[in-house]
C-alpha positions in Angstrom: -9.5 -2.5 -22.4 -6.1 -1.2 -21.4 -5.3 -1.5 -17.7 -4.7 1.6 -15.7 -1.9 2.1 -13.2 -2.1 3.9 -9.8 0.3 4.5 -7.0 -0.8 4.8 -3.5 1.5 6.3 -0.9 1.3 5.1 2.7 2.4 7.0 5.8 2.3 5.8 9.4 0.2 7.8 11.8 2.5 10.0 13.9 2.1 8.0 17.1 3.5 4.9 15.4 6.7 6.6 14.2 8.1 5.6 17.7 8.6 1.8 17.6 7.9 1.8 21.4 4.3 2.5 20.7 3.8 -0.6 18.6 1.8 -3.5 20.1 0.9 -6.9 18.9 -2.3 -5.4 17.4 -0.3 -3.1 15.0 2.1 -5.9 14.1 -0.9 -8.2 13.3 -2.4 -5.4 11.1 0.9 -5.0 9.2 1.1 -8.8 8.7 -2.4 -8.8 7.3 -1.5 -5.8 5.1 1.4 -7.8 3.6 -0.8 -10.9 3.0 -3.4 -8.8 1.2 -0.6 -7.3 -1.0 0.6 -10.8 -1.8 -2.9 -11.8 -2.8 -3.1 -8.8 -5.1 0.2 -9.8 -6.6 -1.1 -13.3 -7.3 -4.2 -11.8 -9.0 -2.0 -9.7 -11.3 -3.2 -6.4 -9.7 0.0 -5.5 -7.8 3.1 -4.4 -9.8 5.2 -3.3 -6.8 5.1 -2.7 -3.1 7.8 -1.4 -0.8 8.9 1.1 1.8 11.6 3.6 2.6 13.9 2.7 5.5 14.3 6.2 7.0 13.0 7.4 10.4 9.8 8.7 8.8 9.0 5.8 6.5 6.8 6.0 3.4 5.4 3.0 1.6 4.2 2.7 -2.0 2.0 0.3 -3.7 1.7 0.3 -7.5 -1.5 -1.2 -8.9 -2.6 -2.2 -12.3 -6.4 -2.3 -12.5 -9.4 -1.7 -14.7 -10.7 1.5 -13.1 -9.8 4.3 -10.7 -12.7 3.2 -8.5 -11.2 -0.3 -8.2 -7.9 1.3 -7.1 -9.6 3.5 -4.5 -11.5 0.5 -3.2 -8.3 -1.6 -2.9 -6.4 1.3 -1.2 -9.3 1.9 1.3 -9.6 -1.8 2.0 -5.8 -2.2 2.7 -5.8 -3.4 6.3 -3.3 -0.8 7.4 -5.6 2.0 6.0 -8.8 0.4 7.1 -7.5 -0.1 10.7 -6.2 3.5 10.8 -2.5 2.9 11.4 -1.5 4.3 8.0 -2.9 7.1 5.9 -3.0 6.7 2.1 -3.1 9.0 -0.9 -3.8 7.8 -4.5 -2.1 9.1 -7.6 -2.6 8.1 -11.3 0.6 6.6 -12.4 2.4 5.1 -15.3 5.5 2.9 -15.1 7.9 4.1 -17.8 10.9 1.9 -17.2 11.6 -1.2 -15.1 14.3 -3.7 -14.6 13.6 -7.0 -16.5 
Protein backbone atom coordinates (compact mmCIF):
# COMPACT_ATOMS: atom_id res chain seq x y z
CA UNK A 1 0.00 0.00 0.00
CA UNK A 2 1.31 3.43 -0.94
CA UNK A 3 2.01 5.73 1.97
CA UNK A 4 0.03 8.96 2.28
CA UNK A 5 1.54 12.34 3.10
CA UNK A 6 0.06 14.99 5.34
CA UNK A 7 1.23 18.37 6.52
CA UNK A 8 0.18 19.78 9.83
CA UNK A 9 0.62 23.44 10.58
CA UNK A 10 1.36 24.56 14.12
CA UNK A 11 0.65 28.01 15.54
CA UNK A 12 1.47 29.19 19.06
CA UNK A 13 -1.46 30.27 21.17
CA UNK A 14 -1.57 34.10 21.20
CA UNK A 15 -0.38 34.52 24.79
CA UNK A 16 2.89 32.74 23.96
CA UNK A 17 3.81 35.05 21.09
CA UNK A 18 5.44 37.21 23.78
CA UNK A 19 8.57 35.39 24.97
CA UNK A 20 8.13 36.98 28.41
CA UNK A 21 5.10 34.74 28.97
CA UNK A 22 7.10 31.52 28.59
CA UNK A 23 7.85 29.47 31.70
CA UNK A 24 9.84 26.31 32.31
CA UNK A 25 6.60 24.40 31.66
CA UNK A 26 6.28 25.65 28.06
CA UNK A 27 9.98 25.08 27.41
CA UNK A 28 9.64 21.52 28.71
CA UNK A 29 6.62 20.89 26.46
CA UNK A 30 8.52 22.14 23.40
CA UNK A 31 11.48 19.91 24.30
CA UNK A 32 9.13 16.90 24.54
CA UNK A 33 7.52 17.96 21.21
CA UNK A 34 10.97 17.90 19.58
CA UNK A 35 11.78 14.48 21.07
CA UNK A 36 8.50 13.03 19.75
CA UNK A 37 9.28 14.41 16.28
CA UNK A 38 12.74 12.81 16.44
CA UNK A 39 11.13 9.45 17.30
CA UNK A 40 8.74 9.79 14.34
CA UNK A 41 11.75 10.48 12.13
CA UNK A 42 13.47 7.32 13.40
CA UNK A 43 10.27 5.35 12.66
CA UNK A 44 10.23 6.66 9.08
CA UNK A 45 6.99 8.62 9.58
CA UNK A 46 8.44 12.15 9.61
CA UNK A 47 9.68 13.66 6.34
CA UNK A 48 10.32 17.19 7.57
CA UNK A 49 9.70 19.49 10.52
CA UNK A 50 10.57 23.12 11.00
CA UNK A 51 9.36 26.61 11.76
CA UNK A 52 9.39 30.13 10.46
CA UNK A 53 11.54 32.68 12.26
CA UNK A 54 9.25 35.71 12.16
CA UNK A 55 7.44 37.37 15.08
CA UNK A 56 4.30 35.25 14.53
CA UNK A 57 5.97 31.89 13.91
CA UNK A 58 4.39 28.90 12.21
CA UNK A 59 5.65 25.36 12.34
CA UNK A 60 5.11 22.59 9.83
CA UNK A 61 5.38 18.85 10.16
CA UNK A 62 5.20 16.63 7.08
CA UNK A 63 4.25 13.03 7.78
CA UNK A 64 4.24 9.91 5.64
CA UNK A 65 1.80 7.37 7.09
CA UNK A 66 -0.69 4.66 6.16
CA UNK A 67 -3.95 6.51 6.84
CA UNK A 68 -5.39 9.94 7.51
CA UNK A 69 -6.56 8.64 10.89
CA UNK A 70 -2.95 7.90 11.81
CA UNK A 71 -1.93 11.43 10.79
CA UNK A 72 -4.74 12.93 12.89
CA UNK A 73 -3.72 10.81 15.86
CA UNK A 74 -0.06 11.79 15.57
CA UNK A 75 -0.97 15.48 15.26
CA UNK A 76 -3.36 15.39 18.22
CA UNK A 77 -0.81 13.55 20.35
CA UNK A 78 1.96 16.02 19.56
CA UNK A 79 2.85 17.29 23.06
CA UNK A 80 2.57 20.95 22.00
CA UNK A 81 -0.96 20.34 20.72
CA UNK A 82 -2.01 17.99 23.52
CA UNK A 83 -0.79 20.42 26.19
CA UNK A 84 -2.56 23.34 24.50
CA UNK A 85 0.38 25.63 23.71
CA UNK A 86 -0.01 25.22 19.94
CA UNK A 87 -3.00 24.83 17.67
CA UNK A 88 -2.74 22.48 14.71
CA UNK A 89 -4.43 22.05 11.36
CA UNK A 90 -3.99 19.01 9.09
CA UNK A 91 -3.79 19.10 5.29
CA UNK A 92 -3.43 16.28 2.75
CA UNK A 93 -0.07 16.89 1.10
CA UNK A 94 2.26 15.51 -1.53
CA UNK A 95 5.95 16.36 -1.77
CA UNK A 96 6.69 17.11 -5.43
CA UNK A 97 10.37 18.10 -5.31
CA UNK A 98 13.06 17.93 -2.69
CA UNK A 99 16.77 18.41 -2.43
CA UNK A 100 18.71 15.16 -2.53
